[in-house]
C-alpha positions in Angstrom: -0.2 -0.1 -0.1 3.5 2.7 0.9 4.8 1.1 -2.9 2.0 3.0 -4.1 2.5 6.2 -2.4 5.3 7.2 -2.4 5.7 10.7 -3.2 3.9 11.0 0.1 4.5 8.8 2.7 7.8 6.9 3.8 7.2 3.0 5.1 9.9 1.3 7.2 9.6 -2.3 8.1 9.9 -2.9 11.6 12.6 -6.3 11.5 14.4 -5.7 15.4 11.1 -7.3 17.3 10.0 -10.6 17.9 6.8 -10.1 20.8 3.9 -9.7 18.3 1.8 -6.6 18.9 -1.6 -6.4 18.0 -3.1 -4.0 15.9 -6.2 -2.0 16.1 -8.1 0.2 13.8 -10.2 3.4 14.9 -12.4 5.1 13.0 -15.5 8.0 12.7 -18.0 6.4 10.3 -18.0 8.8 7.6 -16.1 7.2 5.3 -13.8 8.9 2.7 -11.6 6.5 -0.2 -8.0 6.7 2.2 -10.4 5.5 5.2 -12.0 2.6 3.1 -8.6 1.6 0.8 -7.0 1.1 4.2 -9.5 -0.7 6.0 -10.0 -3.0 2.6 -5.5 -3.6 2.8 -5.6 -3.8 6.5 -8.0 -7.2 6.8 -6.4 -8.6 3.4 -3.6 -8.5 4.7 -4.1 -9.6 8.6 -6.4 -11.7 7.0 -4.3 -13.9 4.7 -1.5 -13.8 8.0 -4.1 -15.6 10.1 -4.5 -18.2 8.0 
């Protein structure tokens, strides 16, 4: 996802951390296109990771 926005965002991988972490996404009602895409991406990424 970050690759599509390299001109505006920088993604840094955390590679030296071995403890699992919990990621929670919270957002308000009126979803714009960026929020919808983030939620879609997160659902795909975490579904694949837990499979």
